[in-house]
Structures are given as C-alpha cells and as structure tokens.
VMD Tcl script that draws the C-alpha trace (Angstrom):
set ca {
  {-19.66 -5.50 3.01}
  {-19.53 -2.17 1.70}
  {-19.01 0.25 -0.91}
  {-15.98 3.63 -0.89}
  {-16.06 6.12 -3.22}
  {-13.24 8.48 -3.81}
  {-12.34 11.27 -6.74}
  {-8.57 12.43 -6.88}
  {-8.05 15.14 -8.87}
  {-5.27 18.02 -9.60}
  {-5.02 21.29 -11.36}
  {-0.97 22.82 -12.11}
  {1.47 24.63 -13.65}
  {3.27 20.84 -12.94}
  {1.28 17.96 -12.87}
  {-0.87 16.36 -14.86}
  {-1.77 16.64 -18.77}
  {-1.64 19.82 -20.50}
  {-5.89 21.55 -20.28}
  {-7.74 22.90 -23.30}
  {-7.55 26.13 -21.84}
  {-5.90 27.66 -18.61}
  {-8.04 28.32 -15.64}
  {-7.33 31.30 -13.16}
  {-6.06 30.53 -9.83}
  {-8.15 31.68 -6.70}
  {-7.27 34.53 -4.90}
  {-4.46 34.90 -7.47}
  {-4.27 38.56 -9.83}
  {-1.99 36.60 -12.88}
  {-1.74 32.60 -11.55}
  {-2.84 30.41 -14.01}
  {-3.66 26.81 -14.06}
  {-1.67 25.01 -16.95}
  {-2.44 21.53 -16.53}
  {-5.07 18.97 -14.69}
  {-5.72 15.28 -14.41}
  {-8.26 13.32 -12.76}
  {-9.42 9.91 -11.67}
  {-12.28 8.06 -10.17}
  {-11.81 5.01 -7.66}
  {-15.07 2.74 -6.55}
  {-14.41 -0.13 -4.84}
  {-16.66 -2.99 -3.24}
  {-15.80 -4.76 -0.18}
  {-17.38 -8.16 1.14}
  {-15.43 -9.97 4.52}
  {-16.48 -12.93 6.62}
  {-15.41 -13.55 9.90}
  {-15.57 -17.30 11.31}
  {-15.23 -17.94 15.47}
  {-14.57 -21.50 16.27}
  {-13.09 -21.72 20.09}
  {-9.52 -21.33 19.69}
  {-9.74 -20.88 15.44}
  {-10.40 -17.61 13.73}
  {-10.81 -17.86 10.32}
  {-11.50 -14.20 8.53}
  {-12.21 -13.97 4.41}
  {-12.49 -11.30 2.50}
  {-12.49 -9.93 -1.42}
  {-12.41 -6.50 -2.53}
  {-13.54 -5.95 -6.31}
  {-11.71 -2.52 -7.41}
  {-12.57 -0.01 -10.50}
  {-10.66 3.08 -11.75}
  {-11.02 5.41 -14.25}
  {-7.37 5.65 -14.76}
  {-6.85 2.15 -15.43}
  {-9.68 1.21 -18.26}
  {-9.24 -2.25 -17.75}
  {-12.97 -2.89 -15.95}
  {-12.79 -4.62 -12.44}
  {-9.77 -6.19 -10.32}
  {-10.22 -8.68 -7.37}
  {-8.21 -8.79 -3.84}
  {-8.86 -11.34 -1.39}
  {-7.34 -11.94 1.47}
  {-7.36 -14.31 4.03}
  {-6.23 -14.30 8.04}
  {-6.43 -17.19 10.48}
  {-5.94 -17.59 13.98}
  {-5.46 -20.75 16.31}
  {-4.92 -19.63 19.54}
  {-2.76 -22.48 21.96}
  {-3.26 -22.36 25.39}
  {-4.42 -19.37 27.01}
  {-0.94 -17.47 26.21}
  {0.11 -18.29 22.77}
  {-1.95 -17.77 19.27}
  {-0.31 -19.02 15.77}
  {-1.84 -17.23 12.84}
  {-1.12 -17.00 9.36}
  {-2.25 -14.22 6.32}
  {-2.33 -13.56 2.74}
  {-3.58 -11.10 0.75}
  {-3.27 -9.63 -2.56}
  {-3.25 -5.24 -3.12}
  {-2.56 -2.55 -6.03}
  {-1.12 0.40 -5.33}
  {-2.09 3.36 -8.15}
  {1.26 5.96 -8.78}
  {0.53 9.65 -7.27}
  {0.18 12.41 -10.07}
  {4.01 13.35 -8.70}
  {4.77 10.10 -10.19}
  {3.40 10.28 -13.55}
  {4.44 14.18 -14.37}
  {6.33 16.16 -12.05}
  {9.64 17.51 -14.18}
  {12.42 19.60 -12.80}
  {15.80 19.97 -12.74}
  {16.96 16.35 -11.03}
  {13.18 14.76 -11.21}
  {10.81 13.42 -14.42}
  {7.94 11.87 -14.22}
  {6.66 8.85 -15.83}
  {2.98 9.30 -17.39}
  {2.83 5.28 -18.69}
  {3.68 3.92 -15.40}
  {1.88 1.05 -14.50}
  {0.32 0.29 -11.12}
  {1.76 -1.51 -8.44}
  {0.85 -5.22 -7.77}
  {1.67 -6.97 -4.21}
  {0.96 -10.11 -2.97}
  {1.95 -11.01 1.18}
  {2.32 -14.30 2.76}
  {3.02 -13.73 6.55}
  {3.20 -16.80 9.31}
  {4.30 -15.79 12.86}
  {3.71 -17.35 17.13}
  {2.54 -14.25 19.48}
  {3.09 -14.38 23.03}
  {0.60 -12.67 25.52}
  {0.65 -12.14 29.15}
  {-0.48 -8.71 31.23}
  {3.17 -7.81 31.71}
  {4.92 -9.81 28.85}
  {3.93 -9.35 24.59}
  {6.29 -11.28 22.40}
  {5.70 -12.11 18.81}
  {8.24 -13.48 16.26}
  {7.24 -13.66 12.20}
  {7.83 -14.72 8.94}
  {7.24 -13.07 5.78}
  {7.41 -13.19 1.60}
  {5.82 -9.86 -0.34}
  {5.90 -10.33 -3.98}
  {5.96 -7.03 -5.91}
  {5.68 -6.18 -9.65}
  {5.72 -3.10 -11.61}
  {7.16 -1.47 -8.61}
  {7.35 2.46 -8.43}
  {10.25 3.72 -7.39}
  {12.65 7.02 -8.22}
  {16.00 5.20 -10.78}
  {18.72 6.52 -12.86}
  {21.04 4.16 -15.23}
  {24.04 6.72 -14.61}
  {25.31 8.91 -11.75}
  {24.71 12.18 -14.65}
  {21.42 11.51 -15.08}
  {18.34 12.71 -13.61}
  {15.46 10.59 -11.75}
  {12.95 9.14 -13.31}
  {10.14 7.19 -12.18}
  {9.69 3.55 -13.36}
  {8.38 0.49 -13.02}
  {10.63 -2.32 -11.62}
  {9.52 -5.43 -13.18}
  {9.68 -8.12 -9.60}
  {10.87 -7.45 -6.34}
  {10.56 -10.13 -4.02}
  {10.82 -9.94 -0.17}
  {11.93 -12.86 2.62}
  {12.46 -11.86 5.60}
  {11.50 -12.24 9.52}
  {10.54 -9.89 12.43}
  {10.58 -10.02 16.11}
  {9.09 -7.93 18.74}
  {9.40 -8.31 22.95}
  {7.82 -6.06 25.10}
  {7.74 -6.08 29.12}
  {5.14 -3.92 30.74}
  {5.55 -3.35 34.97}
  {3.35 -0.43 36.22}
  {3.44 2.52 34.46}
  {6.52 2.33 31.88}
  {7.30 0.11 29.70}
  {10.41 -1.66 28.37}
  {10.63 -2.48 23.98}
  {12.63 -4.13 21.76}
  {12.22 -5.43 17.86}
  {14.37 -6.82 15.47}
  {13.54 -7.66 11.78}
  {15.73 -9.06 8.96}
  {15.47 -9.14 5.13}
}
mol new
graphics top color blue
foreach p $ca { graphics top sphere $p radius 0.5 }
foreach p [lrange $ca 0 end-1] q [lrange $ca 1 end] { graphics top cylinder $p $q radius 0.2 }
display resetview
C-alpha cells in the first residue's frame, strides 16, 4: 500500500489561463509570463498478491483525486491472474481501468495550425487481455488477445482539410486485436520477431 502526491504547474506566454498580474521571467530582462495553471494529484493505492503453487493472483485498487476535476475521488481497480501449466507454459489474464488527464498543451496551446480546448475531459479506459507464454533458457514465445475500451479519448482532429487542428474528446474508441512474439537465444546473441494486429 502507498500514497503518491504530484503537483503540476505551468507559467507561460501561451499555455494556461490569463494571470491577474504578469510575472517576470527569471534571467530575462524584458520577458514576462502572462498565463499560468496548476493542479494537484493525489493517489492512494493498495495491492495484494496471492501465490498458490501454480496459481498467482494480484488484486489492486487506486483511489485518485485531482484538483482540476472537482468531482471527488475516483477508483481504478485492476486484476492480474496467471496459471503455470507444467514448467514452461503460463496462461494469464488481466483487467484494469485507468485515467489520463489532458496535458496543458492539449488544453491551451494556440498556434497557426493548432488550437487547444480548455473544456477537455480526462480519458478513461478499460483493458482486457488473455495470453499464453512459453519460456525456456533458449526460447521465449507468447501470444495474446486484447480488448481496450476508451471513452473521451483525446486527439488532435479537424473536420475539413482547410481547418486547423483542434484537441477534442472522441466519444468512444475500442481496440480489439492480438499480438505474438518469438525470441531465440543462443550464446551472446538473440533473434527476435513479433507480430500484432488490430
């Protein structure tokens, strides 16, 4: 179990909200900061592992509060489980939820070809994965299938070719796919190959 505190702030001529009073830029004779923003993030996390011979289970939850959201505490659970089949094969599965805050660039940046969006919501995602791994001292291989559900995903988009790029929340983005990897070790060198699809 543990706790993490992080404070993120920006002072800029481009990024942030207008300041009540401009601030001088350190080591610059004429430069001044005109905009700023700040947010604090605190997370409490708890994880417990269960080991039963060939079976392993890890269950955890993260409680997160961000001052920029003003929505109280949000909870993000996760579960990982695996079962060892014989000495070399391991079957595994996982499920977790996550959140990503928009960057200050996503929120505020404005240029000739880009425009930020101060009304962006944080991204929320949910991921499922199942797979099979094979490991020996000279060969490692795995194949896995995954499904990721995303809500309010942040991306820079434009409706027409002549429009400028704007940061927007995409209502829903889902990914369904697979990936596989094969690595062969011999002496001091290794051969590696991978394949994935969505």
